[in-house]
C-alpha positions as CSV (number, residue, x, y, z in Angstrom):
1,X,187.5,46.0,269.1
2,X,186.6,49.6,269.3
3,X,189.3,52.1,270.5
4,X,189.5,52.8,274.3
5,X,191.0,56.3,275.5
6,X,191.1,57.1,279.4
7,X,191.5,60.1,280.4
8,X,193.8,59.4,283.6
9,X,196.4,58.1,280.6
10,X,199.4,60.6,280.3
11,X,199.2,60.4,276.3
12,X,195.6,61.2,276.6
13,X,195.5,64.6,274.5
14,X,198.2,62.9,272.1
15,X,196.2,60.2,271.6
16,X,193.1,62.4,270.6
17,X,194.8,64.6,268.6
18,X,196.4,62.1,266.5
19,X,193.4,60.4,266.4
20,X,191.3,63.4,264.6
21,X,194.4,64.0,262.7
22,X,194.2,60.5,261.3
23,X,190.7,60.3,259.8
24,X,191.5,64.2,258.2
25,X,194.6,62.4,256.6
26,X,192.5,59.7,255.2
27,X,189.7,62.1,253.8
28,X,192.4,64.4,252.2
29,X,194.0,61.2,250.9
30,X,191.2,59.8,249.4
31,X,191.1,63.4,246.9
32,X,194.3,63.6,245.5
33,X,192.9,62.6,241.8
34,X,190.3,65.5,242.2
35,X,191.9,68.2,240.0
36,X,192.6,65.7,236.6
37,X,188.6,64.8,236.8
38,X,188.2,69.0,237.0
39,X,190.4,69.3,233.9
40,X,188.8,66.7,231.9
41,X,185.7,67.9,232.5
42,X,186.0,71.6,231.8
43,X,187.6,70.5,228.3
44,X,185.6,67.7,227.2
45,X,182.1,68.7,229.4
46,X,179.3,66.0,228.6
47,X,182.0,63.5,227.3
48,X,184.1,63.3,230.6
49,X,181.1,63.3,232.7
50,X,179.7,60.4,230.9
51,X,182.8,58.8,231.2
52,X,183.0,59.0,234.9
53,X,179.7,58.4,235.2
54,X,180.0,54.8,233.1
55,X,182.9,54.1,235.2
56,X,181.6,54.5,239.1
57,X,177.9,54.0,238.4
58,X,176.9,52.5,235.1
59,X,175.2,55.5,234.4
60,X,174.3,57.1,230.9
61,X,172.2,59.6,231.4
62,X,173.1,63.2,232.6
63,X,169.8,65.1,232.7
64,X,166.3,62.6,233.3
65,X,163.6,64.0,231.3
66,X,159.9,65.1,232.9
67,X,158.7,61.9,231.7
68,X,161.5,59.7,233.6
69,X,160.8,62.1,236.8
70,X,157.2,62.0,236.8
71,X,157.2,57.9,236.2
72,X,159.0,57.3,239.0
73,X,157.5,59.5,241.6
74,X,154.6,57.4,240.4
75,X,156.2,54.5,242.4
76,X,156.4,55.9,245.3
77,X,155.5,54.7,248.6
78,X,152.3,56.7,250.3
79,X,153.9,56.5,253.0
80,X,156.9,57.6,252.0
81,X,155.4,60.6,250.5
82,X,153.4,61.5,253.5
83,X,157.0,61.6,255.5
84,X,158.3,64.3,252.9
85,X,155.3,66.5,252.9
86,X,155.5,66.1,257.0
87,X,159.2,66.6,257.8
88,X,158.9,69.3,254.2
89,X,155.7,71.4,256.4
90,X,158.5,71.4,259.9
91,X,161.6,72.8,257.9
92,X,160.1,74.7,256.3
93,X,158.2,76.2,259.2
94,X,161.4,76.5,261.2
95,X,163.6,78.1,258.6
96,X,161.1,80.7,258.0
97,X,161.6,82.2,261.3
98,X,165.6,82.8,260.3
99,X,165.1,85.2,258.1
100,X,166.8,88.2,258.9
101,X,165.5,92.3,258.2
102,X,167.3,95.1,256.1
103,X,169.4,97.8,258.2
104,X,168.6,101.3,257.3
105,X,168.9,103.9,259.1
106,X,169.6,107.9,258.6
107,X,172.3,109.7,260.4
108,X,172.5,113.2,262.1
109,X,174.7,114.1,259.0
110,X,172.1,113.0,256.7
111,X,173.7,110.5,255.4
112,X,171.5,107.2,254.5
113,X,173.1,104.1,255.2
114,X,171.4,100.4,253.8
115,X,172.3,96.7,254.4
116,X,170.7,94.4,252.0
117,X,170.0,90.7,252.0
118,X,170.0,90.0,248.2
119,X,168.8,86.4,247.0
120,X,171.7,84.5,245.4
121,X,170.4,83.9,241.9
122,X,171.2,80.5,241.1
123,X,172.3,77.3,243.4
124,X,172.8,73.7,243.0
125,X,172.0,71.3,245.7
126,X,174.1,68.2,246.0
127,X,172.2,65.5,246.9
128,X,173.9,61.9,247.6
129,X,173.2,59.1,246.0
130,X,174.2,55.7,244.2
131,X,174.4,53.7,247.1
132,X,171.6,55.1,248.9
133,X,169.5,58.4,248.2
134,X,168.7,60.8,250.8
135,X,165.1,62.7,250.2
136,X,165.5,64.4,253.9
137,X,168.8,66.1,252.1
138,X,166.8,67.3,249.1
139,X,164.4,69.2,251.6
140,X,167.3,70.3,254.3
141,X,168.9,72.2,251.5
142,X,166.5,73.2,248.9
143,X,163.8,74.5,251.5
144,X,165.6,77.6,252.8
145,X,166.6,77.9,249.3
146,X,163.2,78.6,248.3
147,X,162.7,80.6,251.7
148,X,165.3,83.1,250.6
149,X,164.1,83.2,247.1
150,X,166.6,81.7,245.2
151,X,165.1,81.8,241.6
152,X,167.0,78.4,239.9
153,X,167.6,75.5,242.1
154,X,169.2,72.8,240.5
155,X,170.0,69.6,241.9
156,X,173.0,67.0,241.5
157,X,171.8,63.0,242.4
158,X,174.0,60.5,241.4
159,X,171.8,57.5,240.1
160,X,172.9,53.8,240.1
161,X,172.4,52.2,236.7
162,X,170.7,55.5,235.8
163,X,167.2,54.4,238.3
164,X,166.1,57.4,239.4
165,X,164.9,57.5,243.5
166,X,161.0,57.7,243.7
167,X,161.3,59.6,246.8
168,X,164.0,62.1,245.8
169,X,162.1,63.0,242.7
170,X,159.0,63.7,244.5
171,X,161.1,66.0,247.3
172,X,162.6,67.7,244.7
173,X,159.2,68.6,243.2
174,X,157.7,69.4,247.0
175,X,160.5,71.9,246.7
176,X,159.8,73.3,243.2
177,X,163.1,72.1,241.6
178,X,162.7,71.6,238.0
179,X,166.4,71.2,236.8
180,X,167.8,67.9,237.6
181,X,171.3,65.9,237.0
182,X,171.3,62.2,237.6
183,X,174.9,62.7,238.4
184,X,177.8,62.6,240.8
185,X,181.6,63.2,241.8
186,X,183.9,65.6,241.2
187,X,183.4,65.2,237.4
188,X,179.2,66.6,238.1
189,X,180.8,69.5,240.2
190,X,183.0,70.6,237.6
191,X,179.6,70.5,234.9
192,X,177.4,72.1,237.2
193,X,180.7,75.3,237.7
194,X,181.6,75.5,233.5
195,X,178.3,74.3,231.9
196,X,178.4,71.6,229.0
197,X,175.9,71.2,226.1
198,X,173.7,69.4,228.4
199,X,174.1,71.5,231.7
200,X,173.8,75.0,229.8
201,X,173.7,77.5,232.7
202,X,176.8,77.6,235.1
203,X,175.5,78.2,239.1
204,X,176.3,80.9,241.3
205,X,176.8,78.5,244.4
206,X,177.2,74.4,245.4
207,X,175.8,73.4,248.4
208,X,175.1,70.1,250.0
209,X,177.1,67.0,251.9
210,X,178.5,64.3,249.8
211,X,181.8,62.6,249.9
212,X,185.2,62.9,250.7
213,X,185.6,63.7,247.0
214,X,182.9,65.1,246.4
215,X,184.1,67.7,249.7
216,X,187.7,68.5,247.8
217,X,185.7,69.5,244.5
218,X,183.5,72.0,245.7
219,X,186.7,73.4,247.5
220,X,188.8,72.9,244.2
221,X,186.3,75.2,243.0
222,X,185.7,77.5,245.3
223,X,186.5,81.2,243.7
224,X,184.5,80.0,240.7
225,X,181.6,79.7,242.5
226,X,180.5,79.7,246.2
227,X,180.4,76.9,248.5
228,X,179.0,76.7,252.1
229,X,181.0,77.7,254.7
230,X,182.0,75.1,256.3
231,X,182.9,71.3,255.6
232,X,179.9,69.0,254.7
233,X,181.9,65.6,254.5
234,X,182.1,62.4,256.3
235,X,179.3,62.4,258.8
236,X,180.2,62.5,262.6
237,X,178.4,62.1,266.4
238,X,179.9,62.7,269.7
239,X,177.8,61.5,272.5
240,X,177.7,62.1,276.1
241,X,175.8,59.7,278.3
242,X,176.0,58.7,282.1
243,X,174.5,55.8,284.3
244,X,171.3,56.9,283.7
245,X,171.5,56.4,279.9
246,X,170.0,53.2,278.3
247,X,173.3,51.8,276.8
248,X,170.6,50.3,273.9
249,X,169.6,53.1,272.8
250,X,173.5,54.9,272.8
251,X,174.7,51.7,270.7
252,X,172.2,52.2,268.6
253,X,173.3,55.8,268.0
254,X,176.2,55.5,267.1
255,X,175.6,52.6,264.9
256,X,172.8,54.6,263.3
257,X,175.5,57.2,262.7
258,X,178.4,54.8,261.3
259,X,176.4,52.8,259.3
260,X,176.2,56.2,256.6
261,X,180.2,56.1,255.9
262,X,183.4,54.1,256.4
263,X,184.6,57.2,257.1
264,X,181.9,58.4,259.2
265,X,183.4,59.1,262.8
266,X,181.5,58.1,266.0
267,X,183.0,59.3,269.6
268,X,181.3,57.9,273.1
269,X,182.5,60.1,276.0
270,X,181.4,58.9,279.2
271,X,182.5,58.7,283.3
272,X,181.0,55.6,284.3
273,X,183.6,52.3,282.5
274,X,181.1,50.1,283.5
275,X,178.3,51.8,281.1
276,X,180.9,51.8,278.2
277,X,181.6,48.4,278.1
278,X,178.1,47.9,278.2
279,X,177.6,50.2,275.4
280,X,180.3,48.7,273.7
281,X,178.7,44.7,273.9
282,X,175.4,46.1,272.9
283,X,177.1,47.5,269.5
284,X,178.1,43.8,269.1
285,X,174.8,42.5,268.9
286,X,173.2,44.6,267.2
287,X,175.7,45.4,264.3
288,X,174.5,41.7,263.4
289,X,170.7,42.9,262.9
290,X,172.0,45.9,260.6
291,X,171.9,45.4,256.7
292,X,174.7,47.9,256.3
293,X,176.7,45.9,258.6
294,X,180.1,46.1,257.4
295,X,180.2,49.8,256.5
296,X,178.5,50.1,260.1
297,X,181.8,48.4,261.9
298,X,184.6,49.4,259.2
299,X,183.6,52.9,260.3
300,X,183.5,52.2,264.1
301,X,186.5,50.2,264.3
302,X,188.5,52.8,262.2
303,X,187.1,55.7,263.2
304,X,185.4,55.1,266.5
305,X,186.7,55.7,269.7
306,X,185.2,55.1,273.6
307,X,186.4,57.6,276.0
308,X,186.4,57.5,279.7
309,X,186.3,61.3,281.2
310,X,185.5,61.6,285.1
311,X,185.2,65.3,285.4
312,X,182.7,67.7,283.6
313,X,185.0,70.4,283.1
314,X,187.0,68.0,281.2
315,X,184.1,66.6,278.8
316,X,183.5,70.0,278.1
317,X,187.3,70.7,277.3
318,X,187.1,67.8,275.0
319,X,184.0,68.2,273.2
320,X,184.9,71.3,272.2
321,X,188.3,70.3,271.0
322,X,186.7,67.6,268.7
323,X,183.9,70.3,267.4
324,X,181.5,67.8,266.5
325,X,179.0,67.6,263.7
326,X,175.9,66.0,266.0
327,X,176.7,66.1,269.5
328,X,174.0,64.2,271.9
329,X,174.0,65.2,275.7
330,X,172.2,62.0,276.9
331,X,173.0,62.8,280.5
332,X,170.8,64.4,283.2
333,X,173.0,67.4,284.4
334,X,173.1,68.3,280.2
335,X,172.1,72.1,281.7
336,X,175.6,72.4,283.6
337,X,176.6,71.6,280.4
338,X,175.4,73.2,277.2
339,X,176.2,75.8,277.8
340,X,179.5,75.6,277.9
341,X,179.8,74.0,274.4
342,X,181.1,76.7,271.9
343,X,182.1,73.9,269.1
344,X,179.1,71.9,267.7
345,X,177.2,71.7,264.4
346,X,173.7,70.6,266.3
347,X,173.6,69.7,269.9
348,X,170.8,67.2,271.1
349,X,169.8,67.3,275.1
350,X,168.1,65.0,276.6
351,X,167.3,60.9,276.3
352,X,164.5,61.1,273.5
353,X,166.5,64.2,271.4
354,X,168.5,62.0,269.3
355,X,170.4,63.3,266.4
356,X,168.5,60.4,263.3
357,X,165.5,62.6,264.4
358,X,167.4,65.7,263.2
359,X,167.7,64.2,260.0
360,X,164.8,64.0,258.9
361,X,161.6,66.3,260.6
362,X,162.3,67.9,263.7
363,X,162.5,70.8,261.4
364,X,166.6,71.9,262.1
365,X,168.9,71.4,259.7
366,X,171.2,68.1,258.9
367,X,173.7,69.7,257.0
368,X,176.3,71.1,259.3
369,X,179.9,71.2,259.7
370,X,182.3,68.6,259.8
371,X,185.7,67.7,260.8
372,X,186.1,70.4,263.3
373,X,184.8,73.3,261.1
374,X,182.3,73.8,263.7
375,X,185.0,75.6,265.3
376,X,184.5,78.7,262.7
377,X,181.0,77.9,260.8
378,X,177.6,76.9,261.0
379,X,175.4,74.3,258.9
380,X,172.9,75.1,256.2
381,X,170.4,78.1,257.3
382,X,168.2,80.5,254.7
383,X,171.1,82.7,255.2
384,X,173.6,80.4,252.9
385,X,171.5,81.9,250.5
386,X,171.8,85.3,251.1
387,X,174.3,87.9,249.8
388,X,174.5,91.3,251.2
389,X,175.4,94.2,250.0
390,X,175.9,97.9,251.5
391,X,174.5,101.0,250.3
392,X,176.1,104.6,251.4
393,X,173.9,107.8,250.4
394,X,176.4,110.4,251.7
395,X,174.8,114.0,252.0
396,X,176.5,117.2,251.1
397,X,176.9,118.2,255.0
398,X,178.1,114.3,255.6
399,X,180.8,114.6,253.3
400,X,181.9,118.4,254.0
401,X,182.1,116.7,258.0
402,X,183.3,113.2,257.7
403,X,185.6,114.1,255.0
404,X,188.7,115.7,256.4
405,X,189.8,113.0,258.6
406,X,189.4,110.2,255.5
407,X,191.8,113.1,253.8
408,X,194.1,112.6,256.8
409,X,194.2,108.2,256.8
410,X,194.7,108.2,253.5
411,X,197.3,110.6,253.4
412,X,198.7,108.3,256.5
413,X,198.6,105.2,254.7
414,X,199.9,106.9,251.4
415,X,196.8,106.8,249.3
416,X,197.0,110.1,247.6
417,X,194.7,109.1,245.5
418,X,192.1,108.5,247.9
419,X,193.0,111.6,249.5
420,X,192.4,113.4,246.4
421,X,189.1,111.7,244.9
422,X,187.5,113.1,248.5
423,X,188.8,116.8,248.5
424,X,187.9,117.2,245.3
425,X,184.9,117.2,246.7
426,X,184.6,119.4,249.4
427,X,187.2,122.0,248.0
428,X,185.9,125.5,248.4
429,X,186.3,128.0,245.0
């Protein structure tokens, strides 16, 4: 049975906090041997990478040849190709509207101040593979990078038994990615950071979702390279529904999230206990027909929870506390709720706006903050692929006017060298 939580119980807040914390601890506990793997790759390069590839995915290839990639693409179902094309166009259109203009102005003292967005030169996108491959993730990571103007986009996509996924390869080509490595996990992350004989050039930044081990490896590597400003780990959904919702639809939404990973988090919130029971019954029947039922079942039993809450105000409070990756407001009065939600990666409103659609071709990005990191971060956007640089051109009048107060502050902070470097420029003979 999926856990049930009632707002009227005295220990509600404690139980919810414990539920969220337990999952965080599970994710952390699965990532304890990351440092050892990273050190091994740093020291032994390709040899270490292949050792872990053989162990975990029976893969013996680091960099597939163009011939291997072309051969894989030829196997792609035309329907899948068309679906990728549609998704590419919609994602490109939405993200093109995210570009920010540079700032430039001249003040009254004739000082020129500028703020410019400069594309990061090289970026690695991590696309989960092995068990399941995700061409949609290629698009959601690479398209914003393309729009930003990143010159070198590298892809890590682990393969099972060395077999390339035709859809992933086609999506990569669609996004003009020519540098592809069929490896994954912490070893692949270390390889793209330090470089090896096969991976000749390191990258400046790594983005993209992955397992708890991949997320941990990226964090470990932060400082050597940049990573996205969020936790992109095991997936999450929180669904708010009422008596007007369709219980079968809601059950399928929860299952859709649960089939990703046994660590996926699925939360249902409703003001109607009878409806919660209907959803629970529907989950049981639908799981029987699901190919990945064992994964989904484990996810729902260990990281799923059904919550009864009797007021919109409390629902809003709980959502902001959870800070979910995906939020579905499958309720009639979602307009009364949505403007009060501050912490969520992506919000779907109404009965037809389902999380699964946003994973593919709606146009918004599906690489979103998990593990409550939506409290302080956002999903992937074009801005993820820019550096920001400030430019300053001070006039003679500018430094003479502003210099004395700068000197005052420098002296107050006991930074005499700062004071002198300004003073020497405005000193009168």
